[in-house]
N, C-alpha and C positions, 0 to 999 in steps of 0.2 A: 801563360801556359794554357793550352787548349784543354777542353774538358776530357778529350780522349787521352791526352798525356797524363792528366791528373788521375784518370781512371787506371791507367797502366801502372803508375807509381803506387797507387793504393793497393793494387793487386800484388805487386812485388813485396810491399811492406807486410801485408797480411800473410802472404805465403811464407816469408822468412820468419815471422813471429810464430806461426804454426810449427815450422820446422824446429825452431829453437825451443819450443815448448815440450816437444817429445822427450828429450833427456830429463827434464824436470819431472815429467809424469812417471817415468820409469825408474828414476834414481832417488827420488826424495822419500820413498817409503811411506808416503802419506803424511809426513811431518813437515811443518813449515820451517822448522830449524834446519832440517836436512836440505830443503830447497834453497834456503839462504846460503848454506855451506857450499852447495853446488854452484850457485851464482858467483860466489866469491873465489871460486877456484879458477885458475888460469886455464886449465885444461878444457873447461866448458867453453870459454871464448875462443880457444884454439880450435876446438871442434867446429863451432859454428862459423868462425871466420875462414877456416880452410875451405869449406864447401861453398860459402858465399863467393869467395874470390874465384874459385874454380868455375862456378856457374857463369860469372860475368866475363872471365877470361875466354872461356870457350864460346859463349854466346855472342859476345860483342867484339872479339878480337880474332880468334882462330877461325870461326865459321865464316864471317864475311870476307876476311883477307886471304884465307887459304882454301877452305873447303868449297865455298861457292865459286871460287876462281879456278877450281879443279887442280889445286896443288895438293893432291892427296898424300903424296909421300911426305912433304913437309908437315902437313897436318898430323899424320900418323906419328912422326918422330916427336913432335911437341906433346902430343897426347901421352906418348910413352914416358916422356920426361916428367910430366905431371903425375902420371901413375906411379913412377918411382919415388917422387917426393912424398906422395901419400903413403906409400909402403914404408918409407923411412920414418915419417912423422907419427904414423899410427894414431890419428886423433881420437878415434873411438876407444881404442884400448887404453890410452892415457886417461880419457874421461872416466871410464869405468873403474880403473885402478885407484885414481884419486878420490872418486866418490866413495869407494869401498874403504879407503883409508881414513877420510875425514868425516864420515858419517857412520851411523850404527846399522847400515844396511848389510844384510847377509845375502849372498847369492847362492843358488843351488850348486852342489858339488859338480865340478866339471864345467861350470859356467865361467864368465869373465872374471868373477871374484869368488873367494872361498870364505865362508863364514865359520863360526866356531863349531867344533865337533859336537855331535849329539851327546846328551847326558848319559853317563854310564858306559861310554865307549872308551877305549884305551888310546884313541887317536889324539896326539898332542895338539895344542893350539898352534896356529901358524903365526910366526913372528918374523917371517922373511929369512930364517936361517935354514940351511939345508943340513939338518942333523941326521946322522946315521942312526938307523934303528938299533935298539938295545936287544941283546940276545940273552939266552938263559945262562951263558957261561960267565956273565958278569955278576959279581956278588954284591952283597949289601954294602960292604966296605967301599967298593968302587963307586957305588951310587952315592954313598954319603960323602965321599971325598969330592965328588964332582958336583955335589949339591943339585942333583937332577933326579927326578923320579924315574923309577924303572918302568919299562914298557916291554911287554912280552907279545911278540907278533902272533904267538900261538893262540892268544885269547882274543884276537881281533875278530869282529863279526865277518862271516864269509862275504867275500866280494868287496869288503871295505879296504881302502888303501890310504896311504898317507898322501894327501894332495900337497903339491908344492910347485915351485916355479918350473921344475922340470916337466910337469904335466901340461903346462900351457902350450897353446899353438905357437909355432914359430913365426906366424904372420897374422896380421889383424885382418881377418877375412871380412868382418863387418865394415871396416873403413873402406876396403876396396870395393865392396858391394855398393855402398853409398856413393863412392866415387863414380862408378859406372852408371848408377841411376841419375846422378846430377848431370853428368855429361850427356846422357841420352835425352833428358828432359830439355836441357838448354839447346841441344842440337835440334830437337823436334820443334821447339818453339820458334827458333830462328829460321828454320827451313820453311815452316808454315807461313811465317810473316813474309819471307821473301817470295813465296809462291803467291800469296795474296797481293803483294805489291806488283808482281809481274802480271797477274790477272787484271789488276786495276789499270796498269799502264797499257795493256793490250786493249782493254775495253775503251779507254780514253782515246787511244790511237785509232781504233775502229770508228769511234764517234766522230773524231776530227776528219777522218778520211771520208766518212759518209757525208758530213757537212760540206766539205770541200768539193766532193764529187757532185753533190746536189746543186751547189752553186754553179759549178761548171756546166751541168746539164741545162740549168735554167738559162745561163748566158748563151748556150749553144742553140737553144730553141728560140729564144726571143728574137735575135737578129734574123733568123731564117723566116720567122713569121712576118716580121715587119718588111722584110725584103720583098716577099710575095705580094703583100698588100700595096706597097708603094708602086710596084710594077703595074698593078691593076689601075690605080688612080692615074698613073702616067698615061696609060692607054686612053682613059677618059679625057684627060686634058688635051692630048694630041688630037683627038677626034672632036673636040669642042662639044662634048656631051653635056646636056643641061643638068645631069645628075652629078656633075663633078663636085659642086659645092656641098651637096648632101653627103657625098662620099668622103669629102675631106672632114666633115663634122663627125661622121662615123669613125673615121680613122683617128680623129682626135680623142674620141671616147675610148677607143681601143688602146691608144698609146698612154692615156691617163691610167687606165687599168693596169697596163703592163709595168709602167714605171713606178706607180704608187703601191701596188698590192702584190706584185709578183715576187718581191723579195722575201715574203713570208712563206711559211710552209703550207698554210691553209688560208683560204679566203671564203667569203660567203658564196654559196652556190648561185645565188641570184646574180652576183657580179660575173661569174663565169658564164652563165646563161646569156646575160646581156652582151658580153663580148662575142659569144658565138653567134648571136642574132645579128649583130653589126657586121661580123665577118661574112656571114651568109648573104646579107643584103649587098655587100660590096661585090661578092662573087656573082650574084644574079645579074648585076648590071652588064657584065661582059658575056653572059651566056645567052644562047638563043632558046627558042621554044622547044628544041629537041631534048633538052635536059631539065626536066622539072625537078624541083627540090622539095621534099616533104620533111619539114622540121616540126616536131611536136614535143611538148613538155607536159607530162602528166604528174599529178601529185602536188603536195604542198612543199615548195622549195624553201620556205622560210625556216630560219634557224638551222639550216644545213650548211655544212662546210665541205670544201673539196680542195685538193692541191691546185694551185693556179696553173692554167694552160695544160693540164694533164690530158684534157680531151682534145685540145687544139691540134696535137700531132696527128690524130686520126682524121680530124676534119680537114686539115691541110692536105693530107694524102688523098682524101675523097675528091677534092676539087682540082688537085694537081694531076692525078693519075686516072681519074674516073670520068673525064669529060672529053668528048670528041666532037669536032665541028661537022664531021661527015656522018657519023652514026648516032642514032638516038640512044639515050641512056636515061636512067632514073636514079636518083639519090634519095635514100631514106636515112633520116637521122632522128632518133628517138631518145628521150631522157625520161625515165620513170623513177619517181621518188617514192619510196616506202618509208615506214617508220624506222627501220633498222638498216636500210641499204639504199644506195643510189645505183641504178642500172643505166647503162649507156649502150646504144645499139646504132650501128651505121653499116650501110651496104651500098656498094656501087659496082658497076661494070669496070673491068680492067682495060684501060688503054695506056699502056706503059711501054716506054722504050727500054731496051736492055741497059743502056748507059745510066738510066735513072734507078735501076733496081738496087744498087749498092747504097745510094743516098737515102732511099726510102727505108732500107733495113737499118741504117744508123739511127734515124729518128725513132723507129719502133723500139730499137734496143735501148736507147736513152730513156724512153718512157717506161719501159719495163724496169729499168734500174731505179727510177724514181719511185715506182710503185712498191718495189721491194724495200726501199728505205722507209717509206711512209706508211705502207699497209702490209707489213711483213706478216703473212699468214691470215690476212683479213681482206683479201681481194681475189677475184677470179677473172682471168683474161683468156678468152678464146678467139683466135684469129684463124679463119679458114679461107681457102682459095679454091673454090669448087665451081665448075660450070661457068667460068669466066666472070664470076662474081667474087668480090672481096668483101668479107663480112667480119666485123669486129663486135664482140660482146664483152662488156666490162661490168663487173659488179664490185662496188666498193662498200664494205660493211662498216657501220658506224662503230 
């Protein structure tokens, strides 16, 4: 049994012990003998057992199988049946009457039980008999024959009356009130537990969805990146460029980074910078002098982490859509590392075909989703497209 279940069982036991202690506190009159008499009385255990059974029937049977499944009519019918049973059993009324009978407790007049009459009053003691009151027309001989004392209603204190069973309430309102309280508490506890369980399931499902979506986004980015790089090396091999061997080594480093570290959520910033450097060197081989690339890294990148390939989407777009063989262009890529943030900036001219616009939007959208998953509320991303320049500014807070 887990610690949580042990804690729940302990709470239930402590709650019911406290509930069962209330009758002893109010019915024992401060005497230990009275408390023992109450404990020995069947009505005490009938009182406690009735409400304990009601609590668990409602909380663990009716609520899960009827109320939470929106079978409200069936639930209302069964609750009414239980209500009728309590009305017939009258557990609290029986508890009080038996405690009054078997102990020396006296209750105030008009209360659940009736004690002996005050001294000096003409009110007869109660013995469970419904005796008719004596009047002034009955003589001493009648009283002597009946072996009963005379009572004259004219000498009773004002406002005093003879209590008896006919003055009791026709229903046990206290038992019904406790019934409603027990049903309300068990319903509230079970509904709150179900709400918490639903929230946990929703949070778990959201986490699983985010993990699966993140894995999908990584898988979608990586083949695209490798495809472009392999195309570049293929061009070098076809043209018998002397830098083909060096390019293959750089690609090997990139592939090692992608396969070994991209499966984690965060990698050292140094690994990401090395991958970007190798990628830029591969791109420089196929570019002419019309497209200079300015790549700078400022700040201490040690002990900093970053999501793998999160910057590569923007860099891929720079070299894929910001290079023209006919027109001159310039590419700026800057990484600034501060104590509490990593800033990324890139800018390039736009040389893009309409057919590539949708593909470019998918890559940016996927990167935004990754940032939302990993840096929710802790990142800033600005993308502008003004004056034929495409600019990306990204700030990742630690």
